[in-house]
Biopython code that builds the backbone (N, CA, C, O; Angstrom):
import numpy as np
from Bio.PDB.StructureBuilder import StructureBuilder

atoms = [
    (1, "MET", "N", (-83.915, -38.020, -17.458)),
    (1, "MET", "CA", (-84.969, -39.020, -17.261)),
    (1, "MET", "C", (-86.223, -38.292, -17.785)),
    (1, "MET", "O", (-86.792, -37.336, -17.258)),
    (2, "LYS", "N", (-86.456, -38.762, -18.623)),
    (2, "LYS", "CA", (-87.670, -38.250, -19.371)),
    (2, "LYS", "C", (-89.181, -38.660, -18.452)),
    (2, "LYS", "O", (-89.241, -39.332, -17.422)),
    (3, "ILE", "N", (-90.285, -38.036, -19.183)),
    (3, "ILE", "CA", (-91.321, -38.252, -18.041)),
    (3, "ILE", "C", (-91.825, -39.840, -18.747)),
    (3, "ILE", "O", (-92.246, -40.675, -17.947)),
    (4, "ASP", "N", (-91.772, -40.164, -20.049)),
    (4, "ASP", "CA", (-92.458, -41.443, -20.276)),
    (4, "ASP", "C", (-91.342, -42.563, -19.803)),
    (4, "ASP", "O", (-91.651, -43.622, -20.349)),
    (5, "ASP", "N", (-90.501, -42.681, -19.226)),
    (5, "ASP", "CA", (-89.866, -43.320, -18.535)),
    (5, "ASP", "C", (-90.014, -43.411, -16.861)),
    (5, "ASP", "O", (-89.847, -44.401, -16.150)),
    (6, "VAL", "N", (-90.327, -42.250, -16.534)),
    (6, "VAL", "CA", (-90.992, -42.156, -14.613)),
    (6, "VAL", "C", (-92.101, -42.841, -15.130)),
    (6, "VAL", "O", (-92.084, -43.967, -14.633)),
    (7, "VAL", "N", (-93.424, -42.660, -16.178)),
    (7, "VAL", "CA", (-94.294, -43.454, -15.991)),
    (7, "VAL", "C", (-94.334, -45.067, -16.332)),
    (7, "VAL", "O", (-94.978, -46.008, -15.868)),
    (8, "LYS", "N", (-93.701, -44.984, -16.987)),
    (8, "LYS", "CA", (-93.298, -46.709, -17.593)),
    (8, "LYS", "C", (-92.974, -47.203, -15.861)),
    (8, "LYS", "O", (-93.806, -47.920, -15.305)),
    (9, "ILE", "N", (-91.669, -46.734, -15.082)),
    (9, "ILE", "CA", (-91.700, -47.617, -14.190)),
    (9, "ILE", "C", (-92.506, -46.984, -12.953)),
    (9, "ILE", "O", (-91.901, -47.240, -11.911)),
    (10, "LEU", "N", (-93.230, -46.524, -12.815)),
    (10, "LEU", "CA", (-94.610, -46.421, -11.914)),
    (10, "LEU", "C", (-95.466, -47.254, -12.404)),
    (10, "LEU", "O", (-96.338, -47.703, -11.659)),
    (11, "THR", "N", (-95.403, -47.638, -13.756)),
    (11, "THR", "CA", (-96.392, -48.544, -14.017)),
    (11, "THR", "C", (-96.152, -49.979, -13.795)),
    (11, "THR", "O", (-96.906, -50.874, -13.412)),
    (12, "PHE", "N", (-95.062, -49.972, -14.093)),
    (12, "PHE", "CA", (-94.595, -51.416, -14.097)),
    (12, "PHE", "C", (-94.551, -51.502, -12.437)),
    (12, "PHE", "O", (-95.284, -52.339, -11.912)),
    (13, "LEU", "N", (-93.868, -50.817, -11.747)),
    (13, "LEU", "CA", (-94.359, -51.312, -9.488)),
    (13, "LEU", "C", (-95.453, -51.211, -9.500)),
    (13, "LEU", "O", (-95.875, -52.065, -8.720)),
    (14, "CYS", "N", (-96.774, -50.323, -10.188)),
    (14, "CYS", "CA", (-97.977, -50.793, -9.634)),
    (14, "CYS", "C", (-98.628, -52.106, -10.101)),
    (14, "CYS", "O", (-99.509, -52.716, -9.494)),
    (15, "ALA", "N", (-98.072, -52.444, -11.250)),
    (15, "ALA", "CA", (-98.383, -53.634, -11.809)),
    (15, "ALA", "C", (-97.920, -54.800, -10.857)),
    (15, "ALA", "O", (-98.717, -55.492, -10.224)),
    (16, "GLY", "N", (-96.560, -54.949, -10.817)),
    (16, "GLY", "CA", (-96.037, -55.840, -9.830)),
    (16, "GLY", "C", (-96.296, -56.022, -8.775)),
    (16, "GLY", "O", (-95.995, -57.021, -8.121)),
    (17, "SER", "N", (-97.083, -54.813, -8.311)),
    (17, "SER", "CA", (-97.596, -54.795, -6.473)),
    (17, "SER", "C", (-98.848, -55.365, -6.777)),
    (17, "SER", "O", (-99.364, -56.155, -5.987)),
    (18, "SER", "N", (-99.296, -55.106, -7.649)),
    (18, "SER", "CA", (-100.808, -55.550, -7.728)),
    (18, "SER", "C", (-100.564, -57.218, -7.796)),
    (18, "SER", "O", (-101.060, -57.983, -6.968)),
    (19, "ILE", "N", (-99.915, -57.552, -8.659)),
    (19, "ILE", "CA", (-99.591, -59.111, -8.527)),
    (19, "ILE", "C", (-99.027, -59.576, -7.496)),
    (19, "ILE", "O", (-99.119, -60.803, -7.520)),
    (20, "LEU", "N", (-98.565, -59.264, -6.729)),
    (20, "LEU", "CA", (-98.245, -59.587, -5.716)),
    (20, "LEU", "C", (-99.138, -59.496, -4.528)),
    (20, "LEU", "O", (-98.974, -60.253, -3.572)),
    (21, "VAL", "N", (-100.018, -58.651, -4.554)),
    (21, "VAL", "CA", (-100.557, -58.876, -3.410)),
    (21, "VAL", "C", (-102.162, -60.003, -3.950)),
    (21, "VAL", "O", (-102.859, -60.687, -3.200)),
    (22, "VAL", "N", (-102.246, -59.887, -4.870)),
    (22, "VAL", "CA", (-103.149, -61.112, -5.583)),
    (22, "VAL", "C", (-102.337, -62.579, -5.059)),
    (22, "VAL", "O", (-102.977, -63.509, -4.567)),
    (23, "PHE", "N", (-101.391, -62.606, -5.178)),
    (23, "PHE", "CA", (-101.016, -63.754, -4.842)),
    (23, "PHE", "C", (-100.330, -63.958, -3.303)),
    (23, "PHE", "O", (-99.737, -65.019, -3.104)),
    (24, "LEU", "N", (-100.386, -63.183, -2.461)),
    (24, "LEU", "CA", (-100.333, -63.153, -1.223)),
    (24, "LEU", "C", (-101.623, -63.492, -0.706)),
    (24, "LEU", "O", (-101.709, -64.203, 0.296)),
    (25, "ILE", "N", (-102.753, -62.999, -1.365)),
    (25, "ILE", "CA", (-103.911, -63.055, -0.885)),
    (25, "ILE", "C", (-104.328, -64.466, -1.327)),
    (25, "ILE", "O", (-105.162, -64.957, -0.567)),
    (26, "PHE", "N", (-103.974, -65.224, -2.331)),
    (26, "PHE", "CA", (-104.520, -66.695, -2.349)),
    (26, "PHE", "C", (-103.368, -67.481, -1.768)),
    (26, "PHE", "O", (-103.468, -68.707, -1.821)),
    (27, "GLY", "N", (-101.879, -66.750, -1.012)),
    (27, "GLY", "CA", (-101.480, -67.895, -0.392)),
    (27, "GLY", "C", (-101.939, -68.121, 0.857)),
    (27, "GLY", "O", (-101.820, -69.201, 1.437)),
    (28, "TYR", "N", (-102.679, -66.746, 1.490)),
    (28, "TYR", "CA", (-102.928, -66.370, 2.541)),
    (28, "TYR", "C", (-104.357, -67.540, 2.855)),
    (28, "TYR", "O", (-104.563, -68.268, 3.826)),
    (29, "THR", "N", (-105.114, -67.342, 1.669)),
    (29, "THR", "CA", (-106.241, -68.414, 1.636)),
    (29, "THR", "C", (-106.088, -69.560, 1.647)),
    (29, "THR", "O", (-106.962, -70.214, 2.216)),
    (30, "LEU", "N", (-105.070, -70.197, 1.107)),
    (30, "LEU", "CA", (-104.633, -71.280, 1.142)),
    (30, "LEU", "C", (-104.290, -71.924, 2.415)),
    (30, "LEU", "O", (-104.810, -72.936, 2.885)),
    (31, "LEU", "N", (-103.155, -71.064, 3.015)),
    (31, "LEU", "CA", (-102.650, -71.427, 4.249)),
    (31, "LEU", "C", (-103.901, -71.536, 5.525)),
    (31, "LEU", "O", (-103.874, -72.326, 6.469)),
    (32, "GLU", "N", (-104.699, -70.768, 5.311)),
    (32, "GLU", "CA", (-105.828, -70.763, 6.514)),
    (32, "GLU", "C", (-106.750, -71.779, 5.887)),
    (32, "GLU", "O", (-107.615, -71.975, 6.741)),
    (33, "GLY", "N", (-107.015, -72.546, 4.800)),
    (33, "GLY", "CA", (-108.095, -73.283, 4.266)),
    (33, "GLY", "C", (-107.449, -74.725, 4.610)),
    (33, "GLY", "O", (-108.258, -75.652, 4.644)),
    (34, "LEU", "N", (-105.758, -75.108, 4.933)),
    (34, "LEU", "CA", (-105.620, -75.866, 4.769)),
    (34, "LEU", "C", (-105.794, -76.815, 6.035)),
    (34, "LEU", "O", (-105.466, -77.988, 5.855)),
    (35, "PRO", "N", (-106.265, -76.460, 7.282)),
    (35, "PRO", "CA", (-106.709, -77.146, 8.036)),
    (35, "PRO", "C", (-108.251, -78.192, 8.097)),
    (35, "PRO", "O", (-108.501, -79.342, 8.456)),
    (36, "PHE", "N", (-109.128, -76.904, 7.460)),
    (36, "PHE", "CA", (-110.385, -77.506, 6.673)),
    (36, "PHE", "C", (-110.235, -78.387, 5.913)),
    (36, "PHE", "O", (-110.518, -79.562, 6.146)),
    (37, "LEU", "N", (-109.687, -77.879, 4.713)),
    (37, "LEU", "CA", (-109.426, -79.279, 3.834)),
    (37, "LEU", "C", (-108.585, -80.425, 4.209)),
    (37, "LEU", "O", (-108.633, -81.526, 3.660)),
    (38, "ALA", "N", (-107.926, -80.143, 5.035)),
    (38, "ALA", "CA", (-107.281, -81.722, 5.619)),
    (38, "ALA", "C", (-108.319, -82.443, 6.308)),
    (38, "ALA", "O", (-108.460, -83.578, 5.851)),
    (39, "LYS", "N", (-109.244, -82.098, 7.446)),
    (39, "LYS", "CA", (-110.023, -82.846, 7.941)),
    (39, "LYS", "C", (-111.757, -83.091, 7.049)),
    (39, "LYS", "O", (-112.618, -83.928, 7.318)),
    (40, "TYR", "N", (-111.771, -82.046, 6.001)),
    (40, "TYR", "CA", (-113.020, -82.839, 5.370)),
    (40, "TYR", "C", (-113.051, -83.044, 3.639)),
    (40, "TYR", "O", (-113.907, -83.483, 2.871)),
    (41, "GLY", "N", (-111.639, -82.485, 3.448)),
    (41, "GLY", "CA", (-111.304, -82.848, 1.790)),
    (41, "GLY", "C", (-112.384, -82.347, 1.031)),
    (41, "GLY", "O", (-113.350, -81.706, 1.446)),
    (42, "LEU", "N", (-112.079, -82.767, -0.328)),
    (42, "LEU", "CA", (-112.468, -81.462, -1.305)),
    (42, "LEU", "C", (-114.334, -82.103, -1.411)),
    (42, "LEU", "O", (-115.285, -81.495, -1.904)),
    (43, "SER", "N", (-114.333, -83.213, -0.890)),
    (43, "SER", "CA", (-115.833, -83.377, -0.910)),
    (43, "SER", "C", (-117.084, -82.378, -0.674)),
    (43, "SER", "O", (-118.224, -82.492, -1.124)),
    (44, "PHE", "N", (-116.478, -81.227, 0.272)),
    (44, "PHE", "CA", (-117.920, -80.256, 0.854)),
    (44, "PHE", "C", (-117.662, -79.037, -0.957)),
    (44, "PHE", "O", (-118.210, -77.936, -1.004)),
    (45, "LEU", "N", (-116.811, -79.552, -2.143)),
    (45, "LEU", "CA", (-117.708, -78.762, -3.415)),
    (45, "LEU", "C", (-118.948, -80.091, -4.057)),
    (45, "LEU", "O", (-119.719, -79.703, -4.935)),
    (46, "THR", "N", (-119.041, -81.265, -3.683)),
    (46, "THR", "CA", (-119.872, -81.787, -4.164)),
    (46, "THR", "C", (-120.803, -82.356, -3.562)),
    (46, "THR", "O", (-121.453, -83.338, -3.921)),
    (47, "GLY", "N", (-120.930, -81.403, -2.107)),
    (47, "GLY", "CA", (-121.667, -82.436, -1.100)),
    (47, "GLY", "C", (-123.327, -81.628, -1.321)),
    (47, "GLY", "O", (-123.216, -80.676, -2.094)),
    (48, "LEU", "N", (-124.476, -81.786, -0.914)),
    (48, "LEU", "CA", (-125.522, -81.452, -1.242)),
    (48, "LEU", "C", (-126.433, -80.537, -0.084)),
    (48, "LEU", "O", (-127.465, -79.887, -0.250)),
    (49, "TYR", "N", (-125.715, -80.737, 0.989)),
    (49, "TYR", "CA", (-126.089, -79.663, 2.271)),
    (49, "TYR", "C", (-125.272, -79.221, 2.937)),
    (49, "TYR", "O", (-124.122, -79.658, 2.964)),
    (50, "TRP", "N", (-125.820, -77.960, 3.827)),
    (50, "TRP", "CA", (-124.753, -77.627, 4.536)),
    (50, "TRP", "C", (-125.335, -77.231, 5.784)),
    (50, "TRP", "O", (-125.965, -76.199, 6.014)),
    (51, "LYS", "N", (-125.072, -78.110, 6.512)),
    (51, "LYS", "CA", (-125.285, -78.450, 8.293)),
    (51, "LYS", "C", (-123.973, -78.501, 8.795)),
    (51, "LYS", "O", (-123.258, -79.494, 8.654)),
    (52, "PRO", "N", (-123.499, -77.106, 9.581)),
    (52, "PRO", "CA", (-122.360, -77.219, 10.190)),
    (52, "PRO", "C", (-122.375, -77.437, 11.610)),
    (52, "PRO", "O", (-121.456, -77.701, 12.385)),
    (53, "TYR", "N", (-123.905, -77.232, 11.840)),
    (53, "TYR", "CA", (-124.311, -78.023, 13.239)),
    (53, "TYR", "C", (-124.509, -79.313, 13.573)),
    (53, "TYR", "O", (-124.671, -79.713, 14.726)),
    (54, "ALA", "N", (-124.501, -80.106, 12.407)),
    (54, "ALA", "CA", (-125.441, -81.527, 12.386)),
    (54, "ALA", "C", (-123.726, -82.273, 12.980)),
    (54, "ALA", "O", (-122.554, -81.911, 12.872)),
    (55, "ASP", "N", (-124.389, -83.371, 13.569)),
    (55, "ASP", "CA", (-123.023, -84.118, 14.159)),
    (55, "ASP", "C", (-123.095, -85.342, 13.190)),
    (55, "ASP", "O", (-124.183, -85.911, 13.281)),
    (56, "PRO", "N", (-121.998, -86.065, 12.033)),
    (56, "PRO", "CA", (-120.852, -84.994, 12.003)),
    (56, "PRO", "C", (-121.618, -83.305, 11.122)),
    (56, "PRO", "O", (-122.781, -83.180, 10.737)),
    (57, "PRO", "N", (-120.841, -82.573, 11.061)),
    (57, "PRO", "CA", (-120.920, -81.614, 10.249)),
    (57, "PRO", "C", (-121.121, -81.798, 8.793)),
    (57, "PRO", "O", (-120.424, -82.704, 8.338)),
    (58, "GLN", "N", (-121.890, -81.184, 7.922)),
    (58, "GLN", "CA", (-121.720, -81.524, 6.683)),
    (58, "GLN", "C", (-121.547, -80.254, 5.926)),
    (58, "GLN", "O", (-122.106, -79.233, 6.329)),
    (59, "PHE", "N", (-120.739, -80.252, 4.755)),
    (59, "PHE", "CA", (-120.374, -78.684, 4.072)),
    (59, "PHE", "C", (-120.774, -79.062, 2.493)),
    (59, "PHE", "O", (-119.991, -79.645, 1.743)),
    (60, "GLY", "N", (-121.873, -78.714, 2.180)),
    (60, "GLY", "CA", (-121.653, -78.954, 0.255)),
    (60, "GLY", "C", (-122.221, -77.708, 0.106)),
    (60, "GLY", "O", (-123.109, -77.114, 0.718)),
    (61, "LEU", "N", (-121.198, -77.313, -1.276)),
    (61, "LEU", "CA", (-121.405, -76.023, -1.852)),
    (61, "LEU", "C", (-122.131, -76.200, -3.366)),
    (61, "LEU", "O", (-122.424, -75.269, -4.117)),
    (62, "LEU", "N", (-122.322, -77.481, -3.590)),
    (62, "LEU", "CA", (-122.879, -78.111, -4.721)),
    (62, "LEU", "C", (-124.548, -77.058, -5.038)),
    (62, "LEU", "O", (-124.757, -76.367, -6.035)),
    (63, "PRO", "N", (-125.304, -77.214, -4.094)),
    (63, "PRO", "CA", (-126.250, -76.145, -4.343)),
    (63, "PRO", "C", (-126.037, -74.573, -4.668)),
    (63, "PRO", "O", (-126.604, -73.801, -5.440)),
    (64, "THR", "N", (-125.034, -74.443, -3.796)),
    (64, "THR", "CA", (-124.638, -72.847, -3.904)),
    (64, "THR", "C", (-124.119, -72.422, -5.462)),
    (64, "THR", "O", (-124.413, -71.436, -6.137)),
    (65, "ILE", "N", (-123.366, -73.391, -5.709)),
    (65, "ILE", "CA", (-122.683, -72.979, -7.135)),
    (65, "ILE", "C", (-123.223, -73.126, -8.141)),
    (65, "ILE", "O", (-122.874, -72.683, -9.236)),
    (66, "ILE", "N", (-124.646, -74.120, -7.749)),
    (66, "ILE", "CA", (-125.350, -74.355, -9.130)),
    (66, "ILE", "C", (-126.247, -73.142, -9.207)),
    (66, "ILE", "O", (-126.362, -72.508, -10.256)),
    (67, "GLY", "N", (-126.948, -72.788, -7.980)),
    (67, "GLY", "CA", (-127.390, -71.407, -7.659)),
    (67, "GLY", "C", (-126.995, -69.822, -8.464)),
    (67, "GLY", "O", (-127.520, -68.957, -9.164)),
    (68, "THR", "N", (-125.661, -70.176, -7.785)),
    (68, "THR", "CA", (-124.880, -68.911, -8.547)),
    (68, "THR", "C", (-125.028, -69.355, -10.020)),
    (68, "THR", "O", (-126.171, -69.233, -10.460)),
    (69, "LEU", "N", (-124.382, -69.695, -10.610)),
    (69, "LEU", "CA", (-124.233, -70.110, -11.992)),
    (69, "LEU", "C", (-125.850, -69.803, -12.941)),
    (69, "LEU", "O", (-126.048, -69.245, -14.020)),
    (70, "SER", "N", (-126.613, -70.333, -12.135)),
    (70, "SER", "CA", (-128.186, -70.485, -12.826)),
    (70, "SER", "C", (-128.553, -68.802, -12.995)),
    (70, "SER", "O", (-128.955, -68.207, -13.995)),
    (71, "VAL", "N", (-128.294, -68.355, -11.814)),
    (71, "VAL", "CA", (-128.714, -66.590, -11.790)),
    (71, "VAL", "C", (-127.775, -65.529, -12.753)),
    (71, "VAL", "O", (-128.181, -64.541, -13.365)),
    (72, "SER", "N", (-126.254, -66.121, -12.672)),
    (72, "SER", "CA", (-125.607, -65.158, -13.215)),
    (72, "SER", "C", (-125.139, -65.593, -14.652)),
    (72, "SER", "O", (-124.670, -64.757, -15.425)),
    (73, "GLY", "N", (-125.276, -66.912, -14.994)),
    (73, "GLY", "CA", (-125.058, -67.515, -16.521)),
    (73, "GLY", "C", (-126.145, -67.087, -17.196)),
    (73, "GLY", "O", (-126.286, -67.374, -18.385)),
]
sb = StructureBuilder()
sb.init_structure("model")
sb.init_model(0)
sb.init_chain("A")
sb.init_seg("    ")
for serial, (resi, resn, name, xyz) in enumerate(atoms, 1):
    if name == "N":
        sb.init_residue(resn, " ", resi, " ")
    sb.init_atom(name, np.array(xyz, "f"), 0.0, 1.0, " ", f" {name:<3s}", serial, name[0])
structure = sb.get_structure()
């Protein structure tokens, strides 16, 4: 086995493990976020206020998203 073959195998293993880790992180985040999504739905993306201690709580990310896009874009 040549050194080129070893390098190709190692590169493939590193790339594959990186992709696997990204999918595992995505899956874990999705599974942990499902209770929140079931309770509040996707409307938190378009909400205007972030008041987690209000009754009922309000979770709005729209100002945060717009602020991030205006600063980084």
